[in-house]
C-alpha positions as CSV (number, residue, x, y, z in Angstrom):
1,X,36.6,9.7,-28.7
2,X,40.1,8.8,-29.8
3,X,40.7,6.5,-32.7
4,X,43.7,4.3,-33.4
5,X,45.7,4.2,-36.7
6,X,45.8,8.0,-37.1
7,X,42.1,8.6,-36.9
8,X,40.3,5.4,-37.9
9,X,39.1,2.1,-36.6
10,X,39.6,-1.2,-38.4
11,X,36.6,-2.5,-40.3
12,X,36.3,-5.4,-37.8
13,X,36.4,-3.1,-34.8
14,X,33.9,-0.7,-36.3
15,X,31.5,-3.6,-37.1
16,X,32.0,-4.9,-33.5
17,X,31.0,-1.6,-32.0
18,X,28.0,-1.3,-34.2
19,X,26.9,-4.9,-33.3
20,X,27.1,-3.8,-29.6
21,X,24.9,-0.8,-30.2
22,X,22.3,-2.9,-32.1
23,X,22.3,-5.6,-29.4
24,X,21.7,-2.8,-26.9
25,X,18.8,-1.6,-29.1
26,X,17.2,-5.0,-28.9
27,X,17.6,-5.0,-25.1
28,X,16.0,-1.5,-24.9
29,X,13.0,-2.9,-26.6
30,X,12.8,-5.7,-24.0
31,X,12.9,-3.2,-21.2
32,X,16.2,-4.2,-19.6
33,X,17.9,-1.7,-17.3
34,X,21.0,0.3,-18.3
35,X,23.2,-1.2,-15.7
36,X,22.4,-4.8,-16.7
37,X,22.9,-4.0,-20.4
38,X,26.3,-2.3,-19.6
39,X,27.5,-5.2,-17.5
40,X,26.5,-7.9,-20.1
41,X,27.9,-6.0,-23.1
42,X,31.0,-4.9,-21.1
43,X,30.6,-1.2,-21.8
44,X,30.1,1.8,-19.5
45,X,26.7,2.7,-18.1
46,X,27.2,6.2,-19.5
47,X,27.5,4.7,-23.0
48,X,24.3,2.7,-22.6
49,X,22.5,5.9,-21.3
50,X,23.6,7.8,-24.5
51,X,22.5,4.9,-26.7
52,X,19.1,4.7,-24.9
53,X,18.5,8.4,-25.4
54,X,19.4,8.2,-29.1
55,X,17.3,5.0,-29.5
56,X,14.3,6.6,-27.8
57,X,14.4,9.6,-30.1
58,X,15.2,7.8,-33.4
59,X,14.9,4.0,-32.9
60,X,17.6,1.6,-34.0
61,X,18.6,3.7,-37.0
62,X,19.8,6.4,-34.5
63,X,22.4,3.9,-33.2
64,X,23.9,3.2,-36.7
65,X,27.4,4.2,-37.4
66,X,27.9,7.9,-38.1
67,X,30.9,9.9,-39.2
68,X,33.1,9.9,-42.2
69,X,33.1,6.1,-42.5
70,X,29.3,6.0,-42.8
71,X,29.7,8.4,-45.8
72,X,32.3,6.3,-47.6
73,X,35.7,7.6,-46.3
74,X,38.2,5.1,-45.1
75,X,38.8,6.6,-41.6
76,X,37.1,8.7,-38.9
77,X,38.9,11.9,-39.7
78,X,36.7,14.9,-40.8
79,X,38.5,17.3,-43.0
80,X,37.3,20.6,-44.5
81,X,37.3,19.0,-48.0
82,X,35.3,16.0,-46.8
83,X,32.8,18.4,-45.2
84,X,32.6,20.4,-48.4
85,X,32.0,17.2,-50.4
86,X,29.3,16.1,-48.0
87,X,27.5,19.5,-48.2
88,X,27.6,19.3,-51.9
89,X,26.2,15.8,-52.0
90,X,23.5,16.4,-49.4
91,X,22.3,19.9,-50.2
92,X,23.6,20.5,-53.8
93,X,25.4,23.6,-52.7
94,X,29.0,24.5,-53.5
95,X,31.4,26.1,-51.0
96,X,35.1,26.8,-50.9
97,X,37.2,25.2,-48.3
98,X,37.7,28.6,-46.7
99,X,33.9,29.1,-46.7
100,X,33.4,25.8,-44.9
101,X,36.0,26.9,-42.3
102,X,34.2,30.2,-41.8
103,X,30.8,28.4,-41.5
104,X,32.1,26.0,-38.9
105,X,33.8,28.7,-36.9
106,X,30.6,30.8,-37.0
107,X,28.7,27.9,-35.5
108,X,31.2,27.3,-32.7
109,X,33.3,24.4,-34.2
110,X,37.0,24.5,-33.8
111,X,40.0,22.4,-35.1
112,X,41.0,19.5,-32.9
113,X,44.7,19.4,-32.0
114,X,46.5,16.9,-30.0
115,X,46.8,17.6,-26.3
116,X,50.4,16.6,-26.2
117,X,53.2,15.8,-28.7
118,X,53.6,12.3,-29.9
119,X,56.0,10.0,-28.0
120,X,57.5,9.0,-31.4
121,X,58.4,12.6,-32.3
122,X,62.1,12.9,-33.2
123,X,63.1,16.5,-32.3
124,X,66.5,16.2,-34.0
125,X,64.8,15.2,-37.3
126,X,62.3,18.0,-37.0
127,X,65.0,20.6,-36.4
128,X,67.0,19.3,-39.4
129,X,63.9,19.4,-41.6
130,X,63.1,23.0,-40.5
131,X,66.7,24.1,-41.1
132,X,67.4,22.3,-44.4
133,X,64.1,21.5,-46.2
134,X,61.7,24.2,-45.2
135,X,63.6,27.2,-46.7
136,X,63.4,25.6,-50.1
137,X,59.7,24.8,-49.7
138,X,58.9,28.3,-48.4
139,X,60.7,30.1,-51.1
140,X,62.2,33.6,-50.9
141,X,60.4,36.5,-49.1
142,X,58.4,38.6,-51.5
143,X,59.2,42.3,-51.0
144,X,57.0,45.0,-52.4
145,X,58.4,46.9,-55.3
146,X,59.6,50.5,-55.1
147,X,57.0,53.1,-55.1
148,X,54.6,55.0,-52.9
149,X,51.0,55.9,-52.9
150,X,51.7,59.4,-51.7
151,X,50.3,62.2,-53.9
152,X,53.1,64.5,-52.8
153,X,56.0,62.4,-54.1
154,X,56.7,62.6,-57.8
155,X,57.9,59.0,-57.9
156,X,54.4,57.8,-57.4
157,X,52.9,59.6,-60.4
């Protein structure tokens, strides 16, 4: 699912979506059909099917909002540091950010990258930044000092 405003929904929109799911939950309890619920709530039948499956397995609590917002962050973007914090809170275990990345990769998760470049992207500004600003940020190349690990060269002794 894509979110507006760089990865987050407004509080009003998030509350509206949660109210829809809770209303669907009440309708599930009444025995209404998926197509009727979808039509009246103006959502897709597929969404209602997913909600019904979650509801049947965990009740109305299964339809509550999940994601970073449910854990106190202001938007819907999961970052490695947020995952690290959540693991610490939930399981009282400490990981490094690199350790979290390795764990996620081991379990088949991958970084999400945009499918295409943003329409607002200014190629000239990017090229100027890369040419002028990046060299000062990157710093000089580090070269290894003189020497050798060879046992046959006297310089290395």
